[in-house]
LUMDO-411157 format. One line per field, with one value per residue (C-alpha): x, y, z; residue in one letter. Coordinates in steps of 0.25 Angstrom, whole numbers. Example, Ala and Ser with C-alpha at 12.3 -4.5 7.8 and 13.67 -1.06 7.14 Angstrom:
! residues 2
xx (49; 55)
yy (-18; -4)
zz (31; 29)
type (A; S)
END
This chain:
! residues 524
xx (604; 620; 630; 644; 653; 665; 672; 664; 672; 676; 666; 666; 653; 656; 646; 641; 628; 617; 616; 632; 632; 620; 627; 639; 631; 626; 639; 646; 633; 638; 653; 658; 668; 664; 672; 662; 669; 663; 668; 660; 665; 653; 642; 629; 629; 617; 612; 623; 626; 631; 634; 627; 629; 627; 614; 618; 611; 608; 611; 601; 590; 580; 571; 575; 564; 566; 576; 575; 584; 596; 594; 596; 609; 613; 607; 617; 629; 621; 617; 605; 601; 592; 604; 613; 602; 589; 579; 566; 553; 548; 532; 529; 538; 536; 525; 518; 516; 507; 508; 493; 497; 492; 503; 504; 512; 516; 516; 523; 512; 500; 490; 495; 498; 483; 480; 486; 480; 466; 469; 477; 466; 454; 451; 451; 466; 469; 465; 472; 483; 482; 481; 492; 499; 497; 501; 515; 517; 514; 522; 534; 533; 533; 543; 556; 559; 557; 561; 570; 578; 583; 593; 591; 598; 585; 573; 568; 567; 557; 548; 545; 530; 533; 532; 520; 515; 522; 514; 501; 502; 504; 518; 520; 509; 514; 517; 507; 496; 497; 496; 485; 476; 480; 479; 469; 476; 488; 495; 496; 499; 513; 516; 516; 524; 535; 544; 543; 554; 564; 562; 565; 549; 537; 527; 518; 529; 534; 532; 524; 533; 539; 530; 539; 546; 534; 531; 545; 542; 527; 524; 539; 542; 552; 564; 575; 589; 595; 605; 599; 597; 613; 612; 610; 621; 631; 625; 626; 641; 644; 638; 645; 658; 655; 651; 666; 666; 676; 669; 676; 672; 677; 686; 676; 679; 687; 689; 684; 695; 689; 696; 687; 673; 675; 678; 693; 694; 689; 699; 696; 697; 710; 716; 712; 710; 699; 699; 685; 675; 665; 659; 646; 645; 636; 640; 630; 628; 636; 646; 647; 647; 659; 666; 661; 666; 652; 639; 626; 619; 605; 595; 593; 600; 598; 585; 587; 579; 575; 586; 582; 588; 587; 592; 597; 593; 597; 588; 586; 569; 561; 545; 534; 530; 540; 540; 554; 551; 543; 537; 532; 525; 522; 508; 514; 518; 516; 525; 535; 538; 540; 549; 558; 558; 555; 558; 568; 563; 563; 552; 543; 532; 544; 539; 551; 554; 558; 566; 568; 577; 579; 567; 570; 585; 587; 601; 603; 604; 611; 600; 589; 591; 583; 590; 579; 581; 572; 573; 568; 567; 572; 576; 589; 599; 597; 581; 583; 596; 608; 616; 625; 613; 610; 619; 613; 599; 601; 601; 589; 581; 585; 579; 566; 564; 566; 556; 545; 548; 544; 533; 526; 529; 544; 545; 558; 564; 575; 577; 579; 590; 605; 611; 606; 614; 607; 609; 604; 606; 620; 624; 618; 627; 640; 637; 636; 619; 617; 609; 609; 601; 602; 589; 598; 593; 576; 568; 560; 556; 568; 577; 570; 574; 582; 583; 588; 605; 607; 619; 627; 636; 637; 652; 657; 655; 657; 651; 637; 630; 621; 613; 601; 606; 605; 597; 585; 585; 585; 580; 588; 580; 583; 598; 599; 594; 603; 616; 608; 608; 620; 627; 619; 623; 636; 635; 625; 614; 599; 600; 587; 578; 563; 560; 551; 554; 558; 553; 564; 555; 567; 579; 592; 599; 611; 625; 630; 638; 643; 638; 646; 646; 643; 638; 639; 635; 624; 625; 619)
yy (628; 632; 623; 621; 630; 625; 611; 602; 589; 583; 585; 577; 576; 576; 565; 550; 554; 553; 566; 564; 551; 558; 568; 560; 551; 562; 571; 557; 556; 569; 568; 573; 566; 564; 562; 557; 561; 553; 555; 543; 529; 525; 532; 536; 548; 548; 536; 528; 514; 510; 495; 492; 478; 469; 480; 490; 503; 514; 528; 537; 537; 524; 528; 528; 536; 542; 531; 539; 550; 539; 532; 546; 548; 533; 535; 545; 537; 527; 518; 516; 513; 503; 494; 498; 497; 489; 497; 491; 499; 500; 494; 502; 515; 517; 510; 522; 518; 527; 530; 523; 510; 513; 510; 513; 507; 520; 514; 521; 515; 523; 512; 506; 518; 522; 508; 509; 524; 519; 506; 517; 530; 527; 529; 545; 545; 537; 546; 556; 547; 545; 562; 564; 554; 561; 574; 569; 565; 579; 586; 576; 581; 596; 595; 585; 592; 607; 607; 595; 589; 604; 613; 624; 638; 647; 650; 654; 641; 638; 647; 638; 630; 617; 628; 630; 617; 613; 626; 619; 606; 612; 609; 624; 619; 612; 596; 591; 600; 596; 582; 582; 587; 572; 563; 567; 555; 560; 546; 546; 561; 558; 549; 559; 571; 564; 565; 579; 575; 573; 589; 592; 599; 594; 592; 603; 612; 605; 608; 602; 600; 591; 580; 577; 568; 560; 558; 552; 542; 537; 540; 538; 525; 521; 510; 503; 500; 487; 487; 499; 515; 514; 507; 519; 526; 514; 512; 527; 526; 513; 519; 534; 525; 517; 529; 534; 543; 544; 540; 544; 538; 539; 554; 567; 581; 591; 604; 608; 616; 628; 641; 650; 646; 630; 619; 614; 601; 592; 590; 576; 572; 563; 574; 572; 583; 582; 592; 593; 604; 601; 596; 592; 593; 582; 584; 589; 603; 607; 599; 604; 620; 615; 610; 623; 634; 640; 639; 640; 658; 655; 663; 654; 640; 627; 618; 605; 594; 584; 573; 558; 546; 535; 519; 511; 496; 484; 476; 460; 460; 471; 472; 469; 481; 488; 491; 494; 510; 514; 526; 526; 538; 542; 551; 563; 570; 586; 587; 576; 585; 598; 589; 587; 600; 612; 608; 597; 585; 571; 564; 562; 552; 548; 545; 536; 530; 514; 508; 495; 493; 478; 477; 474; 474; 465; 464; 476; 469; 455; 442; 443; 458; 471; 486; 498; 510; 522; 537; 545; 559; 570; 583; 589; 594; 609; 608; 595; 588; 592; 581; 579; 575; 565; 557; 553; 556; 547; 533; 538; 542; 529; 520; 529; 527; 513; 514; 520; 510; 498; 506; 507; 492; 487; 481; 475; 485; 489; 475; 471; 481; 474; 486; 498; 514; 526; 540; 553; 568; 564; 556; 564; 577; 569; 566; 580; 582; 597; 597; 583; 579; 569; 575; 588; 602; 604; 605; 619; 628; 636; 624; 618; 618; 630; 635; 623; 624; 623; 615; 625; 631; 646; 651; 637; 635; 620; 613; 607; 602; 589; 581; 583; 600; 603; 604; 597; 592; 579; 563; 553; 558; 572; 570; 561; 573; 584; 575; 575; 592; 594; 587; 594; 606; 601; 595; 607; 595; 599; 592; 584; 575; 571; 565; 553; 542; 528; 516; 507; 492; 487; 488; 481; 475; 482; 477; 473; 483; 483; 493; 505; 514; 526; 541; 553; 568; 574; 588; 601)
zz (280; 286; 286; 291; 279; 275; 273; 280; 277; 288; 302; 315; 321; 336; 344; 339; 344; 335; 329; 327; 319; 310; 307; 304; 293; 286; 286; 280; 269; 266; 262; 277; 282; 297; 311; 323; 336; 349; 362; 366; 361; 352; 344; 348; 359; 367; 358; 365; 370; 385; 388; 402; 406; 394; 391; 380; 381; 374; 381; 373; 365; 366; 355; 339; 331; 315; 312; 299; 303; 307; 293; 288; 294; 289; 276; 275; 273; 265; 276; 284; 298; 294; 291; 302; 312; 316; 319; 326; 327; 340; 343; 352; 351; 366; 377; 387; 400; 406; 423; 420; 417; 404; 392; 378; 366; 356; 342; 332; 321; 320; 321; 329; 339; 336; 341; 355; 357; 355; 364; 373; 376; 367; 350; 353; 356; 345; 336; 342; 342; 327; 324; 334; 325; 312; 318; 324; 309; 303; 314; 310; 297; 299; 308; 303; 291; 294; 309; 314; 304; 298; 300; 308; 303; 308; 315; 303; 296; 304; 297; 286; 284; 292; 304; 300; 298; 311; 319; 310; 317; 333; 333; 340; 352; 364; 361; 376; 369; 356; 358; 367; 355; 348; 363; 376; 382; 391; 390; 374; 376; 384; 372; 362; 372; 380; 368; 371; 382; 373; 366; 382; 384; 390; 379; 385; 381; 370; 357; 348; 339; 346; 346; 333; 343; 347; 331; 330; 344; 342; 325; 319; 325; 337; 333; 341; 334; 339; 346; 353; 352; 351; 336; 330; 333; 331; 318; 313; 317; 312; 299; 301; 301; 288; 281; 285; 297; 308; 322; 332; 348; 360; 358; 358; 356; 364; 356; 342; 335; 328; 320; 311; 314; 310; 319; 312; 321; 333; 343; 350; 365; 361; 353; 342; 330; 319; 309; 303; 294; 302; 317; 319; 335; 341; 356; 368; 366; 378; 372; 358; 364; 372; 358; 353; 364; 362; 368; 360; 358; 365; 373; 382; 388; 380; 388; 389; 390; 401; 404; 407; 417; 409; 417; 408; 414; 411; 417; 418; 414; 407; 406; 397; 397; 391; 378; 371; 374; 389; 391; 405; 408; 423; 427; 426; 413; 413; 428; 421; 410; 422; 430; 418; 411; 423; 436; 436; 443; 441; 435; 446; 438; 427; 412; 407; 396; 397; 384; 382; 372; 373; 369; 354; 358; 368; 365; 371; 386; 391; 388; 397; 398; 396; 394; 399; 399; 407; 402; 412; 409; 419; 422; 416; 424; 420; 428; 435; 444; 440; 433; 447; 456; 444; 450; 463; 458; 445; 455; 463; 451; 445; 457; 455; 440; 444; 452; 444; 434; 444; 448; 432; 431; 429; 441; 446; 435; 446; 451; 434; 431; 429; 423; 423; 420; 422; 416; 422; 418; 425; 415; 403; 408; 409; 395; 391; 390; 394; 406; 409; 399; 386; 376; 375; 371; 374; 362; 367; 356; 358; 358; 346; 330; 325; 341; 346; 346; 330; 325; 319; 327; 327; 326; 322; 308; 307; 320; 319; 330; 331; 342; 351; 355; 343; 329; 330; 345; 353; 350; 340; 327; 330; 333; 319; 312; 320; 315; 299; 303; 306; 294; 285; 293; 287; 275; 270; 268; 271; 283; 282; 273; 272; 285; 281; 293; 285; 294; 294; 291; 286; 298; 294; 308; 309; 307; 324; 329; 344; 352; 359; 370; 367; 372; 364; 363; 354; 350; 351)
type (X; X; X; X; X; X; X; X; X; X; X; X; X; X; X; X; X; X; X; X; X; X; X; X; X; X; X; X; X; X; X; X; X; X; X; X; X; X; X; X; X; X; X; X; X; X; X; X; X; X; X; X; X; X; X; X; X; X; X; X; X; X; X; X; X; X; X; X; X; X; X; X; X; X; X; X; X; X; X; X; X; X; X; X; X; X; X; X; X; X; X; X; X; X; X; X; X; X; X; X; X; X; X; X; X; X; X; X; X; X; X; X; X; X; X; X; X; X; X; X; X; X; X; X; X; X; X; X; X; X; X; X; X; X; X; X; X; X; X; X; X; X; X; X; X; X; X; X; X; X; X; X; X; X; X; X; X; X; X; X; X; X; X; X; X; X; X; X; X; X; X; X; X; X; X; X; X; X; X; X; X; X; X; X; X; X; X; X; X; X; X; X; X; X; X; X; X; X; X; X; X; X; X; X; X; X; X; X; X; X; X; X; X; X; X; X; X; X; X; X; X; X; X; X; X; X; X; X; X; X; X; X; X; X; X; X; X; X; X; X; X; X; X; X; X; X; X; X; X; X; X; X; X; X; X; X; X; X; X; X; X; X; X; X; X; X; X; X; X; X; X; X; X; X; X; X; X; X; X; X; X; X; X; X; X; X; X; X; X; X; X; X; X; X; X; X; X; X; X; X; X; X; X; X; X; X; X; X; X; X; X; X; X; X; X; X; X; X; X; X; X; X; X; X; X; X; X; X; X; X; X; X; X; X; X; X; X; X; X; X; X; X; X; X; X; X; X; X; X; X; X; X; X; X; X; X; X; X; X; X; X; X; X; X; X; X; X; X; X; X; X; X; X; X; X; X; X; X; X; X; X; X; X; X; X; X; X; X; X; X; X; X; X; X; X; X; X; X; X; X; X; X; X; X; X; X; X; X; X; X; X; X; X; X; X; X; X; X; X; X; X; X; X; X; X; X; X; X; X; X; X; X; X; X; X; X; X; X; X; X; X; X; X; X; X; X; X; X; X; X; X; X; X; X; X; X; X; X; X; X; X; X; X; X; X; X; X; X; X; X; X; X; X; X; X; X; X; X; X; X; X; X; X; X; X; X; X; X; X; X; X; X; X; X; X; X; X; X; X; X; X; X; X; X; X; X; X; X; X; X; X; X; X; X; X; X; X; X; X; X; X; X; X; X)
END
């Protein structure tokens, strides 16, 4: 594995998102002196926090899977995720509601899910689910250590027996077709293929290997941190500070001082100069490349995932048919992905993710109140309306979403809203997300594994990238891995450990903390 040459005693990590904080913890554990610079007022990046009246709103991910990957970062400094954050396992992980009026609770426990599938679609589908679960577990084992939790120096690293195992499992076929070998019910197939949207590819075109995301969501387990998802970066920042990191919030990076092919110092927008031996950039790819004064040399421009409109609503009521996470599917499916990725139109028959974090933490809202996040995928600004168009389009689309929610049974949703925050591609663009998408670079074959923007930077020998735009990709588990891989580039560490999930059966309540508003960057 290639690593940063020369001295790496003092490392500046730019960005206090999940990847930056994971990187900082792994660097601290390897004995490096670490300074973390964050332009926003607190940690979090995409996993930030805003206050909305008396509500505490997570601005990014709402699903926590594979918590052992976060615990690895804490363990690097002798700490523990389960000591700092109280986690609740979600049962069900999701509730899926379909256009025909049927609903399915998605359990990560195998026996519970098999029984639910039998109730929902009959014994043949239950048997198919049992076989699918075994296939997902084998797929995960074939991919995690060799293709996800690893630093690539060359595509030739793919030439390994694990590649043959992945091929034998059908990983290079199409996702929709492979899931269809186990399940014939179209509704069930959606539950195990909608995750392709995270990768920015329609299920009919995505590699079956991306079913590893479904493994994380539907087999490995889904958890909710008390205090919301923001509790994770807050705890990581606290652990880093306790381990000796110098955390600089509210000050961005203006320039990187370079000489002889190395960055010698980081200059902040405040004018402060921080000498360093290495730099890890976890900001958005465009921001990272601006700082480096270079563009990536690729045969074709990077393609980005679809974007999303999110309505954060503080309401005075809720609806019992909603679980913590509810997938509300429209009747359309293939047409929806065509609208999102090709024609650039807004979903004519939307599939939505509705999250109600107050299900498990009522303290996130004022007494008697509730929080609902409604996520509606939409085209990014390259294939759909540009960022400026969303200034006028956003409020109209918000009203369409509310009307659709009420049509689907959430009667009185619009009248129940007491506080709200609408986030559209206009806002993602303003935050520096390329193509107005918070989901970064799509996971097409040409942008996956060793073909994704690498975390080592040509021509600047002591700069490493981390975050969802680089290896291994998008999602909370993968950006945590990205931070670890970036740290390994600096320290020369192996960069991976056996990927055995440890279920937090005895999570210890976290010490009380006061959430700080946050936002920030994630790299590429």
